[in-house]
N, C-alpha and C positions, 0 to 999 in steps of 0.2 A: 161480741160488738152489737149495740143497740143503738139507734138512730131515730131521732124523732126532729120534727119542726116546730119552731117558734117564731112568733111573729114579732116584728117592732112595733113599738108605740110611735106615736107622732115624734116622741124626744127620744127616739132610739133606744127605748129601753125594753128590756126582756126578762120574761119570768125564767129563771133556770129550773127547767123540769126536775121533779121530784127523783127521778131515776138517778140524774146527775148529781144534784144535793147529796144522795144517800151515799152514791158511789165515792165522792169527795170526801164525806163526813163533815160538810159545812152546816151552819147553823145560822138563824137570821141574825144580821150584825157581823158574820165573819166577812172575812176578807180572802180573795182569790188574786191569784198571781196570773197576767195576761201576757202569754209569750205570742208575738205576731211574727210568722217566717212567711216571706211571699203572700201567698193569698190564704195560708191556712192559719187559724187561731186555734190555741189550746189553753185551757181553763185548768189550773191548779189550786190546791188549797194552799195559802200562804205557809210557807215554811215557820215551825215553831221556833228553829234555830238557823239563822241564816248562816252563820259560820259553818255548820256541819252539811248545810245544804250547798254551799258553794265548793266544800272540801272537796279536793281532786280534780277540779275543773283546770283542764289546760293541760293535765297530765301527759296524755298525748304529745302535745306541743313541746314540752320540757324534752320529752325521750327524744323526739326528732331533732332537739337542738343538741343531743348528746348528754343530757341531765343537766341539772344547775350549777355543778361544781364545774364542768366544763364550760359552760356558758359564762359563768362568772369570770374563771381564768381567761378566757378568749377576750370577753369585755374589758377587763382591766389591762389587757396586754395591749389595747387598742388606743389606751389614753396616752396623751403626750407626757413625756418625762419632765 
């Protein structure tokens, strides 16, 4: 892991250090995904395919609910007849 300090301009802009650009494979005009969690910020290259990037997201939640089939059965059972 390497760390570096950057300075914000008067317009709150910064130059992404070369080591970070190279690690992410970004190029001028490229787009970054900014993830903010509490006081922490992560920068990731924008996924080429959002479907693949999001695939499986929430799988742990579905397993905790007993799987999609069980959840669907319980949900439909709760509907009024």
